[in-house]
N, C-alpha and C positions, 0 to 999 in steps of 0.2 A: 525640789522635785521628789517623786516621792520613791523610785527607782535608785535614784541616785544614795538617798537616803541609804536604804536596805544594802546597796551595795557596800556603803561605806561601814556599816555595821558587821556587816559577814567578814569586810577583811578584818576589822578591830579585835572582832569576835576571835578571826582564827592566827592572826599577830600578835597579840596579847599585849599590844603597843599602850603607849601613856597616854597621857592626855596632848602631853608639850607635842611627841610625834604625830598625835593626830589633829593638833593645831597647825603644827608644819604640813601637814600633806592637804589641809584645805584652804590655807596661805597660798600655795606651788599650785594648786588648783585654779586657784583665781588670778595668778599672773598668768596662765598659760594660757585660760580666757581671752583672757584681758591682749596679750600679745599677739595671739593669733590673728585678733581684728587686725593686724597689721602686717605680721607675717605669715605662710604656711608652716604653721608648729603640728597642728593637728589637723584631720579633714573636719571641715567647716561642717560637713552633715554628723561626725561623730562627739560635737560638743553635748548635745542632752543624753550622750550614753558614758561620758568621759568618766564614772570612776570604774562600772562593769568593764567598758573598751578599751581604757588607756590603766589606770591605777591598780585597778585590782590585777591585770593583766603584766603587768609590770610585778607587784610583789611577790606573785608566784614564784619568780626566780630562786627570792631570798632564800627557803630553806633549804634549795639545790645546790646550795655553795658548801664546795670541799670544806671538814672542819678545820684542816690547816689555811683557810684563803686570808689572805693577807694582803698582796696588790689585787684589784681587779678595775680592768677597762674593759668602759664602753664603749662599744666601735659603733661613730655615726650615730650621734645620740640628738643630733636634731632638739625639739622641744625638752628634752629630761628623761624620754622615756625609753627604756626601762634605769640610766643612771641616776636621774635625783630622786627619781624613788628611793631606792639602793641607800643614795646615800642620807637620804633618812630614817631610813631602816637605820645605818649604822651607825648613825651618831647616837642612839638611845643602848643599841644591844653587842660592837663593834665598832669601838673608837678607834682601835687601833686601823680599822685598814686603809690604806693608800689606796684611792681611787682615782680613774682617769677617765674623763670623759672629750671623745677627739672626735672633732668635729669642724669639717672644711669653711661651711659656709658663716661669712664674716656677723651677721646678723645674729642667727642660730647659738654663735660664739656669744656673743654680747650678753641674750638674754639667759643662757647657763650662767653666765659669770654675776650677770644683777641677783639669778635667783641664792646663788649663795652667800652675796653678799647680803644681801635682804631677810632670809631665814637663817642665815649664819651656822653656816654647812661646810666643811672641807673636805674640796677635794678639786683637780687640779684640770683646768681646761686645753685642749691644743689646740688650736687650731691650725690643722695640717691636715692635706690627706693620709688616708691609714695606708697607704701601700708605702711613702716615703716616709713619713713618721721614726724617728728611732727607735726601735726594740722598747716595748714597755715591760717583756720578762713576765707578765700579770701570772695567775694561779687559774685568776678567769677571767675569760674571757665575752663580751654578753654581746646581744645584738637584735635588734627589732626591725622587719620592715625595713629589710638595706640592700642586698642584693641577694643572688640567686646563692647555692649553698655549695658550689664550686671555690665560689668567689673570697665568699665567708672563708674556705676552710684556708685560702692562701692566707687569707689576713691572717687570720690568727695561728698560722704556724709563726708569720713572721716575730708575732707581738704575746703570744706563749712563753709560760717558764717551761722548764722540763718537768713533764709530769702536770701541767697544768689543762684546766678543765673548759668545755665549751659549753654555753648556754646560750643557744639561738631559738629567737621563739619564731616561728613560721606556721603557714598558713594550708589550707586544704591540697595546695600543690607538691606538699614535701614531696609525696613518694617521687612526683617528676624528676626533681632537687636533685634527691637521694639517688636517683637513677641517673641519671645527666652528672655528677659527682664521681659517680664511683668510674667513671674510665678516665677522671685523673686521681683521683685515693683510694687508696685504701681504708673504709671510714664504716665500724657499725655506732651508730648512736642506739643510746637507751633510749625512746619515743613515749614520753611522757606526753598526758592528753591533759589537754589544756582547759582550767577551770573557771575561764573566763571567756571561752569561743569555743562549741562543738565542733567547731570546722580545724580546730587549731592547736600543734603540740608545740611541746618546748623537746629539741635536738640538746639531750648530755650527752659531748664528747668528748672523750680521754685520749685512748691512744689512736690516733689516725697516722699514714703516712700515704709519701705519694705514690705510684703506681712505678 
C-alpha cells in the first residue's frame, strides 16, 4: 500500500538505518500479519496501517532512551510492540543492549521467541506476570497499550534500576490517568507528542515515588 510505503520511508529517513535493519523490519511485519490471523497480536482493523500505527509508533522510543542505557525491559510485549522493534534497532546501533520482553500469554511468548529465532535477534522472553517476575533492574522500562498509569508505575518501581527511566506510550486519556495516578504517586512526567498519533503521547518518567 502507498501509505505503508510512505510510512516506511519516513522511518528509514528518521532513523538512518541500514538495509539489513530495513529487511528485518519488513520480515517482522510479515510475521506479525501472518500470526495475527491466528492469535490476537494487533487489532484486525489496524493491519492496513501497520507501519504508521505500530512500527513508527514503536521506533519513536529509541532516540528517547538515556545514553547510559544498557538494560531494557519491555513490559507486556504482546506482539512485540515496541520490544521487537527496539531489538531490531539495537541489533545495528547498540549490540550490547540487554533486552527482556515480558509477556504472560504463552502463545504470544511463543511468537516472540519465533521472531527472535527467524530474524536473528538477541533478546530474552520471560513468560510470567509482571508483578510476580524477578526484578530486572532495567535502565529503561517501556510499555504500550498495557495498563493504567498508576499500575504501570507500580510495575516500573519493581523492575527499574536506580535512576531508571520509564518510556510509556499513552493515548488521549493520559491526562485523566495522570490525575488518577497522582492519588498514589508523586510523578511529573515529560510529555512528548507522538509522531504517529495526533492524540497520543509518550510519557518519559525519571524520578517518581509513592505518596
